[in-house]
C-alpha positions in Angstrom: 35.6 -10.6 6.4 32.7 -8.5 7.9 33.5 -6.1 10.9 30.9 -5.1 13.6 29.7 -1.4 13.3 28.3 0.4 16.4 28.1 4.2 16.3 26.5 6.9 18.4 25.8 10.0 16.4 25.4 13.2 18.4 23.1 15.5 16.5 23.4 19.1 15.7 21.0 21.6 14.1 23.1 21.4 11.0 23.3 18.5 8.7 26.5 16.5 9.0 27.7 13.2 7.6 27.2 10.0 9.9 30.9 9.2 9.3 33.7 11.4 7.9 35.3 8.6 6.0 33.8 6.1 3.5 32.4 3.2 5.3 30.0 0.8 3.4 27.8 -1.2 5.7 24.5 -2.9 6.1 23.0 -1.5 9.3 20.0 -0.2 11.2 19.7 3.4 11.9 17.8 4.0 15.3 16.5 7.3 16.5 16.8 7.2 20.2 13.5 6.9 22.2 14.9 9.4 24.6 15.0 12.2 22.2 12.5 14.9 22.6 12.3 15.9 18.9 12.4 14.2 15.5 15.7 13.9 13.6 16.1 14.2 9.7 18.1 12.3 7.2 19.1 13.2 3.7 21.6 12.1 1.1 21.9 15.9 0.1 20.4 15.2 -3.4 16.7 14.7 -2.4 14.2 15.3 0.3 14.7 15.3 3.9 13.3 12.2 5.7 11.9 12.6 9.1 13.2 10.0 11.8 10.4 10.0 14.6 11.5 9.1 18.1 12.4 5.4 18.7 12.0 4.4 14.8 14.4 2.0 13.1 15.5 2.1 9.4 17.4 -0.6 7.7 20.0 0.0 5.1 21.9 -2.4 2.9 25.3 -1.7 1.6 25.2 2.0 2.0 28.2 4.5 2.4 27.5 6.1 5.8 29.6 9.1 4.7 27.1 9.8 2.1 24.2 10.0 4.7 23.6 13.5 6.4 21.7 13.9 9.6 20.5 16.7 11.9 18.3 17.0 14.9 18.1 18.8 18.2 21.6 19.6 19.5 22.5 17.0 22.2 20.2 14.2 21.0 21.4 10.9 19.4 21.0 8.3 16.7 22.6 4.9 16.7 23.9 2.8 14.0 24.2 -1.0 14.5 25.2 -3.4 11.9 28.4 -4.7 9.9 30.7 -3.8 7.3 29.8 -5.1 3.7 32.4 -7.4 2.2 
């Protein structure tokens, strides 16, 4: 059975995991259009990916705890999707 995943991620200027615990999901990561600066995404093993304002990135069966994000403190990213299973 699949469960709905809806997260609001409050950004900080240091990389932090999207979730603290393992959560494998198929989802869209959205950089809020109200942000004033780009956010950044990495898996800690490769290059940082810039997330421009208002952009969406789709992921299939990815562990959210392995994704690291950072940006301007107080700005947000959203995750909308479902658990894989």
